[in-house]
NUTORSE-365514 format. One line per field, with one value per residue: residue in three letters; x, z, y of N, C-alpha, C in turn. Coordinates in steps of 0.05 Angstrom, whole numbers, plus 5000, padded with zeros to 4 digits. Layout:
BEGIN
code: [ALA;...]
n_x: [X;...]
n_z: [Z;...]
n_y: [Y;...]
ca_x: [X;...]
ca_z: [Z;...]
ca_y: [Y;...]
c_x: [X;...]
c_z: [Z;...]
c_y: [Y;...]
//
This chain:
BEGIN
code: [MET;THR;GLY;TYR;LYS;TYR;GLU;GLU;ALA;ILE;ASN;LYS;LEU;GLU;GLU;ILE;THR;ARG;ARG;LEU;GLU;LYS;GLY;ASP;LEU;THR;LEU;GLU;GLU;ALA;LEU;THR;LEU;PHE;GLU;GLU;GLY;ILE;ASN;LEU;THR;LYS;ILE;CYS;SER;LYS;ILE;LEU;ASP;GLU;ALA;GLU;GLY;LYS;ILE;GLU;ILE;LEU;VAL;LYS;ASP;LEU;ASN;GLY;ASN;ILE;SER;LEU;LYS;GLU;PHE;ASN;GLY;GLY;SER;GLU;GLU;ILE;GLY]
n_x: [0547;0494;0446;0399;0341;0310;0254;0249;0280;0251;0202;0220;0237;0188;0163;0197;0186;0131;0136;0166;0131;0090;0108;0120;0169;0232;0282;0332;0318;0289;0329;0363;0330;0321;0373;0380;0340;0362;0406;0380;0355;0399;0416;0371;0375;0425;0413;0374;0405;0441;0406;0387;0433;0434;0394;0372;0366;0329;0354;0341;0373;0388;0384;0346;0361;0360;0389;0416;0431;0467;0436;0458;0448;0432;0473;0496;0484;0434;0431]
n_z: [6641;6657;6670;6682;6720;6734;6722;6691;6647;6627;6614;6574;6537;6524;6500;6455;6429;6416;6380;6339;6323;6300;6249;6217;6211;6183;6153;6176;6223;6248;6255;6290;6335;6345;6359;6406;6436;6442;6474;6520;6536;6551;6594;6629;6638;6665;6711;6734;6743;6781;6822;6834;6855;6904;6933;6990;7020;7063;7094;7115;7153;7161;7216;7232;7240;7224;7177;7149;7083;7028;6964;6911;6858;6847;6839;6876;6907;6954;7013]
n_y: [6927;6927;6976;6975;6958;6895;6895;6942;6928;6885;6910;6946;6908;6884;6928;6935;6886;6893;6936;6912;6872;6901;6913;6958;6981;7002;6959;6969;6996;6955;6916;6943;6948;6894;6878;6908;6884;6832;6845;6864;6817;6787;6819;6812;6757;6755;6785;6752;6706;6725;6737;6686;6664;6687;6666;6633;6570;6527;6470;6406;6358;6287;6279;6312;6364;6432;6473;6533;6545;6573;6578;6538;6534;6484;6449;6417;6356;6339;6303]
ca_x: [0527;0467;0439;0370;0329;0297;0227;0253;0290;0228;0184;0232;0237;0161;0159;0211;0171;0107;0144;0174;0108;0074;0118;0121;0196;0251;0299;0353;0305;0282;0353;0372;0313;0327;0398;0374;0325;0380;0422;0362;0351;0424;0415;0352;0387;0446;0400;0362;0427;0451;0385;0387;0457;0430;0372;0380;0345;0331;0359;0338;0389;0375;0380;0325;0372;0355;0411;0412;0452;0462;0428;0481;0439;0425;0495;0504;0462;0428;0422]
ca_z: [6622;6667;6683;6684;6739;6719;6713;6670;6623;6616;6602;6549;6519;6515;6481;6430;6417;6404;6356;6318;6314;6283;6222;6202;6213;6162;6160;6194;6249;6260;6264;6313;6357;6351;6374;6433;6450;6450;6497;6543;6544;6566;6620;6646;6646;6685;6736;6746;6753;6806;6843;6841;6872;6931;6946;7011;7025;7088;7089;7139;7150;7170;7245;7237;7244;7202;7173;7127;7064;7003;6941;6894;6831;6845;6830;6898;6915;6983;7022]
ca_y: [6918;6933;7000;6970;6939;6874;6903;6961;6914;6869;6929;6955;6885;6882;6950;6928;6865;6905;6951;6894;6857;6919;6909;6982;6991;6995;6937;6979;7001;6929;6903;6958;6941;6866;6877;6918;6863;6811;6855;6865;6789;6780;6833;6799;6732;6760;6793;6728;6688;6737;6733;6657;6659;6698;6651;6615;6550;6512;6442;6389;6334;6262;6280;6332;6391;6450;6492;6552;6544;6588;6563;6535;6528;6456;6433;6399;6339;6340;6276]
c_x: [0499;0466;0409;0365;0315;0270;0230;0262;0267;0209;0194;0232;0208;0154;0172;0195;0146;0114;0152;0150;0090;0083;0121;0149;0212;0268;0320;0341;0299;0307;0365;0356;0317;0352;0395;0359;0343;0397;0405;0357;0375;0424;0395;0362;0408;0434;0388;0383;0438;0432;0385;0410;0453;0408;0384;0358;0350;0335;0356;0353;0375;0370;0358;0335;0367;0378;0405;0436;0446;0455;0452;0473;0433;0448;0505;0480;0458;0420;0444]
c_z: [6631;6678;6688;6709;6722;6706;6690;6644;6610;6602;6575;6528;6507;6495;6454;6415;6403;6379;6333;6306;6296;6254;6205;6203;6188;6171;6180;6222;6264;6270;6289;6338;6365;6367;6402;6449;6459;6474;6522;6554;6560;6593;6639;6656;6668;6712;6750;6757;6779;6829;6852;6860;6900;6947;6967;7016;7052;7081;7116;7135;7162;7200;7252;7242;7219;7200;7149;7109;7040;6981;6921;6865;6826;6838;6852;6906;6945;6991;7035]
c_y: [6927;6961;6998;6953;6919;6883;6924;6947;6898;6888;6939;6933;6881;6904;6945;6906;6875;6920;6933;6879;6874;6917;6934;6996;6985;6972;6946;6984;6974;6915;6916;6950;6911;6863;6887;6898;6840;6820;6856;6837;6780;6793;6819;6772;6735;6768;6769;6709;6699;6734;6704;6651;6669;6683;6632;6595;6537;6482;6427;6363;6310;6263;6300;6360;6408;6470;6509;6551;6562;6570;6562;6528;6499;6438;6413;6382;6340;6312;6264]
//
């Protein structure tokens, strides 16, 4: 699905948005660009989800020990 880097996908999405906002496209052109924009949004979301999964956080337990844990999206309570 991705051949884009995040920054490339965002730049392309911004370009599509500008073209759509101009309003000088045919309906078919606008729909094609809209569909591409939706796909780019999904790509950006996937890239961000993957990056979030790689984030590591420092956790300090009650004894003052610091350990390194992988970020789990906040699904595990700490304490």
